[in-house]
Each structure stands twice: as C-alpha cells, then as structure tokens.
N, C-alpha and C positions, 0 to 999 in steps of 0.2 A: 504494500500500500504506500502511496506517495506521501501521506501525511501522518503516518503512524507515530503516536506519542506527541503530536502537536496539539496546541490549544488555539482555537479560532474564535474570534468575536465577529459577529455579523450584525452591523447596524443596518436596520431595515430588513430584519430577518423574516418579517411577515409579508414582505412584498414578493413580486414575481421573481425578479433577478436575485434578490437577497436570499429568498427561500430556496431557489434552485442551487445557488452556490453553497448554501449551508448543507443541503443534502449531498452535494458532491464532496464537500470537505469531510463530512461524516463517513461517507462511503469509502473514502481514502484513508480512514483511520483517525481523523482528528476528533477531539472532544469539542463540541460547538456550543457557544453561548450566543443566543439570539436576543437581539435588542430591538425594540420598536415601541410604538404607541398603543397598539391594539393587542390586548391579551388574547383574544380569541384567535387571531391570525398567528400569533407566536405559538400558542398551544397547538394549533393545527400542524404547523411545520415541525415542532418538536415531536409530536406524536408520529408523524410520517417518518422521521429519522429513527425514532425508537422502534417502530414497526419493522424497519429495514435492518435492525440490529445495531444501530448507532447510538450515540449518547449525546443528548442535547439538553441544555438548561435554557430558561428564558426569563427575561426581566423586562417589564414595561417601564419605559422612561422617555423623556423628551431629550433627543440628542442635541437640542439647542441650549440645554441647561448644562453649562460647563461643569459646575460643581457636582451635579448628579452623575454625569458621565465619568468624571474622575473617580468618584466614590465607587461606581460600578466597576471600573477597571481594577481598582485595588481589591474589590471583592472577588473578581475573577482570579486574580493571582493568589488570593487567600485560599480559594477553593481548588484551583487546578495547578498552582505552582508557577505558572508562566502565562504570558500572552505571546504566541508565536506568529499569529496571522490576524490581521484586522481588515475587514472589508466594509467600506461605507457605501451602502446601496440604498440610502434613504431617498424617498421621493416627496416632493412638496407640490401641491396644486398651484398652478400659475397660469397666466394668460398667454396664449399664442393665437395667432390669426390676425389681429388688427395690424394694419400697416403703420409705419412711423407716424403719419399725420394723425392717427386716431389713438395712438398708444399713450397712456398717461405715465407720468414719472413714477408713480407708485407701482404700477404694473411692470414697468421696466426694471425697477430696483429690486422688487420682491424676490425673484429667484436668485439673483446675484447674491443678495444678503443671506438668504436661507442656506443655499448650497455651499457657499464658501465658508460660512460660519460652521456648518455641520462638519465639513472636512477638516477645518482647523481644530475644532474642539476634540474630535475623535482621535486625530493624530497626536494632539497634545496629551491626551489621556493615556494612550497606549505606549507611546514611544519611550518614556522613561523606564517602563518595565521591560521592554525589548532591549534597550541599551544596557540595562543591568545584566542581561544574559549575553550581550554581545551579538545578538542576532534578532531578526524579525522581518516580516513582510507586511507592508501597508498597501492595500489595493484601493484605488479610487475608481469612479465611474463617470464616463463622459458620453457624448454622442457626436455624430458627424456635424452637428450644428456649430461645433468649434471651428470648423474650416469651410463650411458651405456659406454661400452668400445667397441672399434672396429677401423676400418680404414676409413679415409675419412672425418672426422668431428672434427679434433683436435682443430682447432680454435674456432668453434662454441660450441663444447662441453665444452671447457675451459670457454668460455663466459657464458654459462648457469650455470656452477658451480659458477662462480664469481657473477652472479646476485642472485643466491640463498643464497650465503654466505653474500652478501651485504644486502639482505632483512632481514636475521636473525640478523645481527649486527645492522642494522638500527632500528629494533624493540627494541633492547636494548637501543639505543641512545634516542629514542623518547617515550618509554613507560611511563616514568615519567611525560610526558606532555599530557597524555591521547590519544596518537596517536597509532593506531594499524597498523602493517605492515604484509601483507600476500602475498605470492608469489603463483601465479597460474601456475600449470605445466600440461598443456594438451599435448597430443601427436599430431601427424599429423592430420589435419582436411581436408579430401579430398574436401569437398564442398567449402573450402576457397581458393583452388588453382586458380580458374579463376581470383580472385581479389587480390591475395597475391603475394609478392615477393618469396614465398616459392617454386613456380613451378620452377623458375630459379635456385634455390638452389638445388632442387632434381634432376634437369636435369644433374647436374654434376655426380651424381651417375648413372643415367640412361645411360649416354654416356660411362661411365667406364665399365659397365657390358653389354653394347649393348642391352638395353631393353628400356621400357618406364616408365615414372613416375607412371602411373596408375598401371602397372604390379608390380612395386616395392611395392607400397602401398597395393595393394590387397594381395600380398604374406605376407607382414608383418602383416596385420590385421588378416588374417586367422590363421597364425601359431604363431604370436608373441604377441597376446593379449588374456587375459582370456575371454573377452566377444566376441572375434571374430570380432571385429570392432574397429574403431577409434571414438573418441568423436565427437559429433555434435556441430556446432557453438552455437545453442541455449542452449545446456547443459552447455557449458563453460560460456556463458553470464548470464544464470540464476544463476549459482553458484556465479559468480562475484557480482551480485546484492544481493544475500543472505549474502555473507560474508562481504559486505560493510554495511549491515544493523545492527541495534542494536541487532537483534536476534543472531548475531555471536559475541556479545560484549566481550566474554571471549577469543576469538581467536586472537593471535598475534604471530609473530615469526615463523609462520607455512609455510610449503610448501604443497600446496593442490594438491594431486595426482588425476588428471583428465585424466588419460591415458587409461582408459578401461582395465587396467591390463597389459599393456606392462611393467610396473614396479610394484612391490609389496613392500609396506613398512613393 
C-alpha cells in the first residue's frame, strides 16, 4: 500500500473530491481524519471507509476558524502521533456567470477571501507538526480557471490563480523542513455535481446562456478537451494518493494538470 502507516487530514472530507480522496488514502493504508461543516456528510464518508476496511475519524468545524483548526491539528497528533498528509478540498458557494459590468465587488472578493484564507489556515495548522517529523505533504486544489480567460468567472479565476501561486511559494517556504506542496488542478467533474456546490456555481452560466449545466459541460468536454471528456473522481483521488506517497518524493512546487487536456502545459 502506498500510504501504509501514514496519517491524512482531509479538509472538506464530506465533499465530492475530498471524500473520494479520503477513500483513496484509506484504501492505500492511511488513517484518515475528515474535517468539514456537515456531520452527516462526514459520517457518511467515514462509514464508507470503515465498510471498505479502512479507518477514519471525523470532526465538524469551520476551516475559516484558525484557532479551531489549530486545536484540531494538535488533537490529530495526540490521537495518531503525526500528520503526514493534508488535503484542503473545501468548497464555498460563490457567484459565477455575471460579466464584469454586472459583477459586484462583494461577489468578486468573496471566493478570493474564503479560499485563500482556508488554504493559509490549514497549512499553518499542519505544517509545524510535519516539520517536527521532518516530512509531510500538503495538497491544495485549483481549477483551469487559473489560466483560462473569458467572461463570467473573474472572481473564481483570480482565486484559483492565487491558490496556485500560494502553493508554489509555500513549497519554497517549507521545502527546507522536508514538506512537499503540490496543487491538484482537475477540470469539471460531472459525477461530482449531485454532491458538490459546483452545480450552483455552473447554474449561473446556464441561466446566462439559457441552457442547462449538463449541456454546458457536454459541449465543453466534447470540443474543449483533448480526451473528449472530463476527469473522473477516482482518477483525481488516485493521483492524490500517489502524489502524497513516497513514490512522488521528488515532486514539490508543482501544479498537477488533471484536466483531460482542457489545458496543455
């Protein structure tokens, strides 16, 4: 198993990507601690992991509360002995769809503030415990909006660019302590829509162009990706498990392109 004996904290463990990654971490031998705001969702993911023979604990808290996140990180170390992996896969509802002329300052700023604060707080909480052991992996999450241009996603595109830049710079801050930082950049994942805040986000575009979310994604997948499809949840989760393992020990400061070719590096 890739992660035998490791301890992983998944912030956003009740979400689609966070839950899939948590299941992959557990399948590869890690003990997983799930963090999120919804007890029911966290319990569901923890039960799935347990039913598959893995081990998962869950704690409900607000990842934007720095003191609470730091207390939780200390409690994980008390319970498990270390934090080896941390994935921040939290999602925040935000506005997409309106063009610049119709976008308010508040709607522009909201995702930037929420996502960058969450990534800073979680990294700040786990990194001292990783540094004490001389090893660790911090995984962040972005989208192609960081590099695409167009109308309707100014706030979130800026957010994703900020998360990617934060990840690269954080790798420089923490590399000397043996901590790797890798940002995962998948594109839209249609199978995640039923359990993700992303449907509400995409609906802003659908209303603007008088269509459906499914039609938008189908068109983008067919004509906008080299593989003619979007990534699957398990593909993203399996990559997260691999890059968190010692087999990817030479990788840090990287943005992992998991877009099925909607972007080409």
